[in-house]
N, C-alpha and C positions, 0 to 999 in steps of 0.2 A: 504494500500500500504506500502510496505517495502522500506527502503532506498536503498537496494541493486538493486532494479529494475531500478534505475537511472544509474547504471554502465553498460556500454556496454561490455559484456563479449565476449570472443572468441567463435566462433561457436562450436557446439558439436563435429563435425568431427575433427576440429583442436585441441580441448581439448583432445580428446582421442588419437590423433596422437602424440601430443607433451608432454603432461603431463606425468610424471613418474607414474608407476602403484601404488606406495604407496600413491599418491594423487588422481589419477583418480579412483582407486578401481572399475574397470568395473563390477566385480561380484556383487557389492552392488549397485552401482550408476545407472546401466542401468535399473534396475527395480524400483528404488525409486527416484522420481523426487526431493524430499527434500534433500536427501543425494547427489544427482547429483549437485544441486545448491550449497550446502555447499562445495563440492569438487571443483567446478568451482571457487567459491570465494577464496578458499585456493590457487588455482593455480594462480589466479589473484594477490593475495597478494604476493605470491612467486615471480612472475614476476616483480611486482612493486619494491619489495625489491632489486632484482637483478639489475634492471634498475637504481634505486637510487644509489646503490653502484658504478655502472659503471659511472654514472653522476659525482659522487664525484671524482673518479679516473681521469676522463677527465678534470675536473676543476683544479685538482692538477697539471696535466700534462700541461695544458694551462698556469697556473701561472708560472711554471718552465720555459717554453719556452719563455714567455714574459720577464722574468728576464734575460734569456740568450740573448735575442734580445737587451734589454736595455744595457747590458754590452758590447755587440758588437758595438752598436751605439756609446757609450761613447768612446770606443777604436778608432773607425773610425773618430770620431770628433777630437780626440786628435792627430790623425795621420797627419792631414794637417799642423798644426804648425811645427811639427817635419820635415816634408818634405820640408817646406819653409826654415827652418834653415839649412838643409842639402844643399839645392840648393844655398843658399847664401854663 
């Protein structure tokens, strides 16, 4: 048994539909199961890299938004004393 058999790959139909031709190479992979498996693993790796990059972008965005929220909270908490002084 190979380690790749533990990975749940996308279906063949989805692979040939979504993978670019330079990865899927239908002329070669349709007749050769070994090349087909290699191509599917390449596609899986490509998707995982893309998702990892997207995840990093989302984390960066989240951190930026959290910092903005914190700055706004500080501003709002400092606003009450100023309003009290204006009212007096």
